[in-house]
N, C-alpha and C positions, 0 to 999 in steps of 0.2 A: 274397840281394841282389835277385834278380828280384822277389821278393815285396814288398820295400820299395819297389822302383821302381814297382810297380803300386799300392801303397797310397797313396803320396804324391800322385800325380795324382788318384786317386779322392777322397781327402780334400779336396784343393783344389777339385775339382769340386763336392763337397757344400757346402763353405763358400761357394763362389761362388753356388750355387743358393739357399742360405739368405739370401744377402746381397742378393737382388733383391726389390723390393717386389711384392706380389701384385697386379699390374696388372689382371688379368682381374677379380678380385674387387672391386677399387676401381672399375673401370669399371661393373661391375654395380650397385654401390651408388649411384653417381652417376646412372646411367640410371633406377634405381628412384625416386630422389628427383625427377628430372625428370618422371617419370610421375605422381608424387603431386601435383606442382605443376600439371601439365596437368589433373589430375582435380579441380582447384579446392580442394585441401586447405587452402590459405591461408584460404579463405572458410568451408568447411564442417567442417574438422577442424584448426584452427590449433594446438591443443595437440599433436596427434599429429605434425603437420608440424614443429613446433619440436623435438620429441624426435628426429625423424629428422635434422634439421639439426645438432642437438647431437652425435648419434652420428657423423655424417660429419665434423664438426669434430674429434672425438676421434680418428677414424681418421687424418685429415690430420696432427694433432699427433704421433701415434705414428710415422707414416712420416718426418716431419721429424726427430724425435728419433733414429731409427735412422740416417738419412742423415748425421747429424752425428757418428756414431761411426766409428771405424776399421773399414774394410770387413771385416776378418777377424773382428770381434766383432759385426757387425750380425746381428740376428735379427728376421725379420718374422712370426714366429708369432703374436705379439699383434696385429699389423696384420691378419692374416687373420681372426682372431677378431672384431676390431672392424669389419672390412669386412662380415662376415656379419651382425653386429648392426645395422649401418647399413642394409644392404639390407632386412633384416626390418622395421626401424622404418619405412622408407620405404614398403614394401608395406602395412604396417598403416595408415599415414597415407592411402594411396590407397583402401584398403578402407573406412576410417572415413568418408572424404569421400563415397564413393559411397553409403554407407548414410544419412548425414545429408542428402545432397542429395535422395535419394528421399523421405525423411521430410518434408522441407520442400516438395517437389513435391506430395505428397499433401495436406499441410496447406493449402498455397496454393490447391489445386484446390477443397477444401472451403470455404475462406473466400470464394473467388470465387462459388461457388454461393450461399452464404449472403448475400453482399452483393447479388447480383442479386435474390434473393427479397425481401430487406428493402427494396430500392429500389422494387420493384413495389408492395409493401404500403404503404410510406410515400407513394408517389405517389397511391394510391387514397384514403388517409386525408386527404391534403391537398386532394384534389378535393372532399371533402365536409366540410372543416373549417369550423367556425363563422365566419361573416362578420358584419360589422356596422360600426358607426361606429368608426373608429380601427384597424381590423384590416388594411386594405389594405397598409400598409407591412410589417406582420409577415408576411403571406402572401407578399408579394414576396420578403422575406428568406429565408423557408423554401424557396421555389421556387429561389432562387439557390443555397441550400445543396444542394438535391437535384441541381441541374445540375452543381455542383462534384463531388458524389459520383459522378455518372454519368461525368464525365470521368476521375475517379480510377480507377473500375472499368475503363474502357477502357484506361487506361495499365497497370493491373494485368494485364489480359488480354494486352496486347502483350508485357509482360515475361515472362509465363508462356510465351507462344508462342516467345519467344526463349531460353527455358531459364534465364531470370534469376529463379529461384524465390523467392529471399529478397526481391527487390524486389517481386515480385508479392504475396508474403505481406504485406509492410509496407503496400503501397498498398491492398490489399483490407481490411486491418485498419483503416486510416485511414478508408476509405469507410464501413465498418460503424459506426464511431464517429460520423461525421457524420450518417448516416441515423438512428442511435439518438437523437441530439440533436433532430433534426427530429420524430421520432415522439413524443418526450417533450413537446416544445412543443405539438404538436397535441393531445395528451391533456390537458395542463394547460389549454389553451384550452377544450376540451370540458367539463371538469369545472367550470371557472369559469362557463361559460354555464349549466350545469345548476343551479348554486347560485343563479344570478340568476333562474332561471325560477320 
């Protein structure tokens, strides 16, 4: 009789324990997802972040499903598994974001150096560009393009300094394209003048 009296409370205790959501694991998964968002995963690792958000949604759905059941038959074993999966997915998103961000930083740094070098070269070419009748307007337009490229490079440098590497990358790329157009126009003018000579 005493044995039965001991077994019943123990069984109830086990049932009650199993009937509680794994709150610590859930909190850890949510914290990991918050960290991934702080790490700019939305910008640098959107697919990984989406996978983590899906995993957390699956966890929430599992907990809600169990809470809708009679307390004696609730089981949060699957919720624990999903919480661990959600945390791991969020940690992966944070790691992927850090890797991608560093890659973009390195790329934008290289593009900025390239843009600055090409700007110097284009300015030198423009200074000795063929001049003559009807070229004043063309030269002025090319100078304006280089001034615009200079401004874009400065904006790219500011974005880089602020840690906005994707913006810096985009602006440096745009500046390089503008400078390339100017250099091509100068070269075309030079070749045309040589043919006339």
